N, C-alpha and C positions, 0 to 999 in steps of 0.2 A: 439456542440449539447449536449443535456441532455435528457436521457430517462425519468427522473423522474421530470423534471421541465422545466423552460423557461430560456433562456439566451439572453443577449444583449450586444452590444458594446456601451459604453457611451463616446461620444466625447466632451471634454470640452476645454475652453480657459482660461488659467490662467491670473491673473492680469498683468503678464509680457508679455502677448501676445502669450506665448508658448502653443501649443496644447498638451493636455495630455489625453490619452485614458484609460478607465477602462473596466473591464469585470464584468458583473453582472449576477448572477445566482439566481433564485427564486424557491422555492419548497413549494407546498401547501399540506403538509401531516401531519399537526398538530404537535403533540409532536415528532413523528418519524422524520418529516422533520427538526424540530429544532435540533434534535440530529445529523442528517446527516450533516447539515450545520455547526454546531459547531465543529463536528469531523473533517470535511474537513479544516476548518479555522485553528484549532490547528495543523493539519497535515502539512499544507503548512507553518505554522509558524516554526515548528520544522525543516522541510526540508530547509527552508531559513536560519535557524540558523547554518546549516552545510555548505551548498553550496548555496550562495545567488542568483546564476543565473541558478540553476537547476530546479526551480519551480517558478511560478508566486508569487510575493509578496502579501500576504493577508493584506487588510486594515481594513475591518470591517465586522461584521455579526450581524444580529438581526432580529427583528420581525416588520412587517409593522403595523403601528397604525390602518390603515383602514382595514386591513385584518389579524386578529390575527392568523389565521391558516397558514399564508404564511410567510416564512423566506427568508432572502436574504444573499448572500455572495458577497462582493465587493473586487476585486483583481486587480492587474496589468494586463493590456491587452497585450497578446502576440499573434502574428499572426501565425496560424498553417500552417506549410509547409508539407514537406514529412513525411508520417507516414507508418511504424515506421522509426526512424532516421537511419543514417549510423551505422552499427553494431559495428564497431571498436570504433568510438568516443563515441557512446551511452553507450556501456558496460564499457568503461574506466571511464566515468563519474559516472555511477551507482556504480562501484566498489569503486570509490573515496568516494562517499557518505557513503558506508558501512564501509570503513576503517577509515574515519575521525570521524564518529559519535560515541557517547558514551552515554550509558544509565545514566540518572541523579542519579539513585539509584544503578546502577550496576546489576540490575535485568531485567527480561523480562516482558514486558507489556507497559502500557502507562498511562498518568494521567487522561484521560477520555475515554469514549467509542467511537470507530470509526466504520465505516461501510464499508463493501465490496459491492459496488454498493448500493443496498437497504437492504442488510442483516446485522443485528447487529453482531459485533464481540465481543468476550470476550477479551477486552483489558484494561478495567479500573481496573487493578490490577497489582501487582508486584510479580513475582514468581522467586524463586531462580533457579528452574530447567526448562529448555526449554521443556523437556518431559511433564511437568505438564501443561504449558500454551498451548502447541500444542494439547495435549489431550483435554483440555477444549474447544479449538477452534473447533476441529473436532466434538466433542460431541454436540456442539451448532448447527452445520450444520445438524447433524443427527436429532436433535430435530425439527429443522425448516422443514426438509423434511417430518418428521412424521406428523407435523401439517398441512402441505399443501396437502400431498397425502395419509395420513393414514399410519398405521403401516403395513409393509409387513414383516411377521415373518421370512422368510428366509434371507431377507436383514438385518433385525434387528440382527439376530444371527451373521451374517458376521461382521456387524459394532461392535458388542460387542467384538468379537475376535480381531479386529484391535485395538480397544480402550484399551482393557485390556491385550492383549498379544503382539501384533506386536509393538505398540508404545514403551512400556517399553523395549522390547528386542532390538530395534534399537537405541533408543535415550538416554536411561539412561546411557549406557556405555560411551557415548560421554562426560559425566561430572563425570567420576569416575576414580580412580587410577591415579590421577594427570592430567587428561585431562580436558580441559575447552572449553567453547564456549563464544565468546564475543557477548553480546546483541547489535546488530546493528540497527540503525534506518532504517526501510524499508518503501517503498511507500505503500505497502499493497494491491494494486489492479492494478498491472502493466501488462497491455496488450496493444495491438496495438493502440487502440484509446485513450489511456491515455498517449501516448508518441508522440513527434513530433519534427521536426526541426524548429527552430525559423526563420521566414522569414527575419527578420532584421539582426540577428547576424550569422545565419547559424549553430548555436550550438544546440545540442539536449536538450530538456527539458521535464518535466513531469507535470501532473496535475491530478485533480480528485483523490486525495490521501485519503487513509484510513490507516494511519500509526500506527506503534507501534514498540517497540524494540524486535527483534527476531533474529533467525538464518538467516544469510545473504542469504543462499540458499533457504529459504522459498520464497524469492522474485521472483525467477525464476521458481517456481513450475507451475505457470499458463502457462508458455511457453511449457510445455509438451503436452498441448492440440493441436492436429493437426490443428484445425481450426484457430489457431492464427498464424499470420505471424512471430511473435517472436519465434515460434517453429523451425524456420529455424536453422540448426546446426551452422550457422555462428554466431548467437547471443549467444547461450549457450557456444560454444567453445571459443569465444573471451572473454566472461565474466569470464570463469574459468581460462583463462590465467593470470588473475590478482590475482589469489590465488593459487600459486604453492603448491603442496602437502608438500613440505619441510618447508613451513612457519609454525611457532608455532601456534597452535590453529586451523589449517586447518583440516578439517574432511575428511577422506577417504570415509566414508559412506555418501551418498547424501540424505539429508532429503527432498529434493525437490520432490523425488519420491512419497511422501505422500501428496503433495499439487497440485493436478490436478483437476481443477474444470470444 
């Protein structure tokens, strides 16, 4: 299902007589919808480039000739089973994605803008410091909140303190005095309904991605929200088992504490 558009399963018969199924998503939001669809296409493409079976393979995206304000995304069809998937297998595959991926520039960011659901992210840039990209991301969310609800002076003051004091204090030391953070490819919007067990293979997979290269623990920030089933300690604990503190580059300070939507 899609909150912002329509979805369909397309069943086809190839010249060989073999049946092949496709997943189709359409969004009618004009330029915003086009950016959302393009961002998801590029995200799935990047995810498949690291782990080919961890996300549906993307085939095409574009605009309908008959409906210029409507864009489509065509991908491999995968039958959704249990949501969320088994915590041990799922978190192992997620950690594999983070460990095997590598930023093409060695920096944080992405080559185009991607979206967190309907919200535009600051991803179409390349930053040396995670603290810079993270601050820009959070500042964007604060701006969007101001636009939607109006400026709340007390909240704005608190946000300014977080952006200008807390983030530099927590994150800048993680890339100083010889310490480093590997920019990992992340899904970007990983919550219960964007994960599933494949009904055919029994393996966990993800979809509806809004990816970029960031700190791996940013990925699990959503899980801190109690309303998510992924907030169960089995998921967080099993994920962190794949990153022992003794490993080079592993961070003792968890940045996921700052990614709670």
